[in-house]
N, C-alpha and C positions, 0 to 999 in steps of 0.2 A: 548504401545511399551514394549516388554519384554526383548529384548536382545541388547547388545552393537553393534553399527554399526561401522564397521571398513573400509570396502571397499569403502564406499562413500567418505571418506575424500580425497581419491586420486584424485577425479575428481572435488573437490570443486572449483577449479580454472577455470573451463571451462566457457567461456563467450558466451552468446547468441548474435550474431551480427545481428542487425536490421537496416533497412533503412527506411527513411521517406516514408510513403505510404499514399494513400487516406484513410481518416478516416470518419466514419459516426457518427454524434452526435445526440442524441435524448433526449429532455427534456421530462420527464415522470411525470404522476400523480400516485396516489396510486393504481390505477386499471390497470396500464399498465403491460405488461408481459416482464420480463427481457429477455426472450428468443428471443424476437423480435429484440433485439439490441445486447446485450452482452453475451447471453447464460449463465447468472448466475452471472454477476458482482454485482448485488444487493444482499441484505441480509435481512432476517427477521426471527423472531422466535427464537432469541437467547437472553440470558440475556444481559442487556444493558452494564454491566461491561465487557463483552466479545466483544461486537460489534465493538467498536473502534479499539481494538487490532487486531481482525480478518481482518478488512479492511486494517489496516496498514501492517499487515504481507503479505497480498495479494499484496498490492501496492509495497512492497519492492522487490517482485520477478518479474523477467522479462520473466518468463515462462508462456505463455498464459493458459496452462492446469491447473494451480493453480487458483482456484476461491474461493471467500469467502464461498460459499456453501459447497465446498469440505472440507475446514478447519473446518467449523461448524459441519458438519456431523461426521468428524473424532473426534473432541473434545467430542461430545456427546457419541460416541462409547467408547472413552477412559475413560471418567470420569462422563458423564452426567452433565458436567459443575460444578462439585463439586470441592471445594477448601480446605476442611478440611482434616486433616491427617487421621482421622478415615474413611472418605468416599473415599479418593483419594489415597490410598496406596494399591498396589496389593500384592498378595502372593509372586510374583517374585521380589518384591522390587522396582517396578516402582512407581513413586510418582508424585503428582501434577496434575493439570487439563489436561496436555498433556502427562502424564504418562511417564516421563523420568527416566531412570536409571542415577545414579550420573555420571558415566563415560561418557555416551553419552551427558548429559547436559553440561558437562565440555567443549565439543567440540562446541556445538551450542548455549549455553546460553550467554547472555549479560545482562547488567543492563539497559534494554530498558525503564523501567519506571522511571529511574533516581532517585531512592530512596537510592542510595548508596550501594545497595546489589544486587548481582546476585543470584536469587533464583528460583528454579523450582516450588515454591509455589506461587510466584507472578504471577498474571494473565498475565500482560504485558510481563514479561520475558519468561514465559512458551509458550505463543502463538507465540511470535516472533521467539523463538527457533524452535517451531514446523514448522512455515512457512519457515525458512531458511533450515531446514532439508528436508522438502518436496520439496522445490524448487530444491535443489541439487539432490534429488532422481529422480525427474521428468526428469531432464536433463540427468542423468545417464541412465534412462530407455529409453529416446529418442535415445541415442547413442548406446544402447545395441544390437540392431538388433533382439531382441525378438519380435515375432509377437503377440502383445497383446496391449490393451489400456494402455498407459503409466501411467495413473492414478492408474489402478489396480496394475501395477508393483511397483509403488512408495509406495502405501499403504502396499503392501506385504513386501517391504523392510523396511518400518517403523516398522512394527510389528514383523517380523521374522529375519530381517537382510538381506542386499543385497546378501550376500553369499548364502543364501537359494534360492533366486530368480535365481541366476546363476546355482545352483545345480539342480533345477527342470526345468530350462528353462522357467520359468514363475511363476505364483502364486503357492505356494505349494498345492498339492492336498488335498482333503477332508480327506483322510485317514492318513495324516501326522499330528502329534501332536494333535490328537483328533479334527482335523478340525478347530483349533483356528484361524489360519491365513486365511484359505479359507473363513470361515464365516465372519471374520472381514472385508475382502475386499467386499464380497457380500452385507453385511448389509450397509456399508458406500455408496457404489455405488448406492444402491437402495433407500437410504433415502436422498441423496443430494438435491433432488428437493423440499423437505419440507422447505429448508432454502433459496431457490432462491426467490428473490423479487426485485422489481424495486428500483433503487437509484435515488436521485434527478438529477444526471447527469450520463448518461450511455454512455460509450465510446466504440465504436466498431472499431477495426482496430489494426494495429501494427505500429512500428516505434517509434523513440524517442519522437516525439511530442505527440502521443497518450498515451504513457506510462507516460509522465510527467503530462498530463492533468488528466489521471486516478489517478495518485498518489495525485495530488492536490485536486481532488474531494473528497478524503477521509477526508479532513479537512473542508468541508463545515459545517458551524455552529460554528467553532472555533472562539473565540473572536479576535478582532484586539488588538494588543499590540505594541505600538511604541517602536522600538528597540528590540522587543522580537522575538523568533523563530530562528531556525537554521536547518541545514540538519538533525539533530537528532529529530526534532519535536518542538512543541510549548514550550515557556518558557516566564518568566516575562521579561519585558523590563525596560525602564527608561524614565524620562522626561528631557527635555533640556532647560526649561525656556519658550518654546513656544509649543512644541508638547508633546502629551502623557497625557494631562489633560482632566478630565471630571468633570463638575460641580465644578470647582475650585480646584480639588484634583488630585494628580498624580495617574491616573488609571493604567498606564502602569506598575508601580512597583509592583502592586498586581494582575495583570491579566496575566495569562499564555496564550499566543497566538502567532500571527504572525503580522508583518507589511507587506506591499505590496511586498517588495523585498525578505524578508526571506521566504515568501510563494513560490515565484518563485524559489529561491535557493533550498528549500526543494523538490519542484516538480521535478527538473532536476537532483538532486543528486541521486546516485553517478555516473550516466552515464556521465553527464557534470558538471564540477565544476565551476559554475557561481560565480562571486564575490558577495559581500554582499549587496551593495546599488543599487538602481534603476539606478542612473547615471553611475555607474561602469558596470552594466549589459548591458546598452546601448552601452557603449564604447567597451565592449568585444564582442558584436554581431553585431555592426553597419556595418560591412563589408558584412553582409548578409541581406540587406534590402528587405522588402516584400511590394508590393503595396497593398493597402486596398482591391482591387478587387481580389487579389490572396491569401488572408489569408487562412491558414490551422490550424486546431486545434493544439494547442501547441505553436503557434507563440507568441512572446512577443510584447505587445503594450505599448507605452510610451506616457506620457503627460509631458509638460514642460511649464515654464513661459517665453516662447519666443525663446529659443535656446537650442541646445543640451547640453550646459553647465549648464542648469537649469532644467534638468529632475527631476520631483518630484514624479512620480507615474508610476508603471508598473503593467500590468495585463496579464493574459494568455487567448488567444483566445479559445473560447469553441464551436465554430461553430454556424451556423444559426444567425449570427449577435450578438452573446452574448460573454461576457467575464466572467472569473472566477477571483476574486481578493479579497484582504483584503483592504477594502475601507478607513476606518478612525476610530479613537477612538470612542468607543460607538457602533460600528457596528461589524458584524461577517463576516467571509469569506463567500462569496455569489456569485450568478450569476446575472449579470445585462446586459442590452442592451449596446452594444458598444457606441451607440449614446448618452447615458446618464450616463454612468459609472463615467465619469469625464466631466468637461466643454468641449464641442465640440471644442471650439476655441483653447484649449490647446493641442489637439491631435498632437503629434510630429512624429508619424510613427510607423512602426512595423519591427521586425527582426526575423530571424529564427536561433536559436542556433545550 
């Protein structure tokens, strides 16, 4: 990105209104094609230190046109995933892996990696800012009335400024500014497919439930941490004399992760602000019960020790008889059959947020 974006900020408040709809869930292996289900929700071929943040940036955006592959191809074109000042500083003064100017980063940057500093050189901060800006640009493009792929328009806005897109009625032509923006868009659009790949859980569809499940799926493999996790992401937890211990030691206090209810809270945030504990989440959603035969992806499932006042576990329905959950200390966020995720006799029912 070479220039400060001004016009986009005026539409940053636009909301994409979605309704719960039919969703298709596919569990895949490494040889499956992402295009068969999500059209690019998976990701491969990027440095591991970028992968988690790209998936988080995608999950944080409610615009379906934003995909991990689009973000990855854009990052490669911007900096080739470089993070040093020598390799990731342009002649125009754009800096960092996502090539932000200081003024633009001031609008979109946050301390997403939680290190106490908001920096365009931090991978997490840079990629999440890139995702926020692209999400806003895609929504602007969708509402612009310009007859072109909104991904092309958003990329042009990122590189040249949305004002130039308005000026030219689309992507600036090849004869403008030595073709910089024109070729930027063409290269990214033609190389996205290199980064598309299957994920452990691929979610096709729209609506709050699909979005929550898709967001939660980005945390697969994250450790369980009793008391840990929040809408901002994984964090260390604590032990209470009974929970959080592993091999006699307080594992939660040194493990950044989620417990069952913080994962659910993270999944539905910021669209739905669920309370923190499993029992409270049941109380907040119990007015929308769902029969086991009518479960849809994104529904919440609860287990208890005999009554609604003793709810002890919550999971997210992932389709095909499976759930996505943070099971217990020593385990990771994972997919498991509903029938064996927790003791069958403890199943208390399901709700739809």
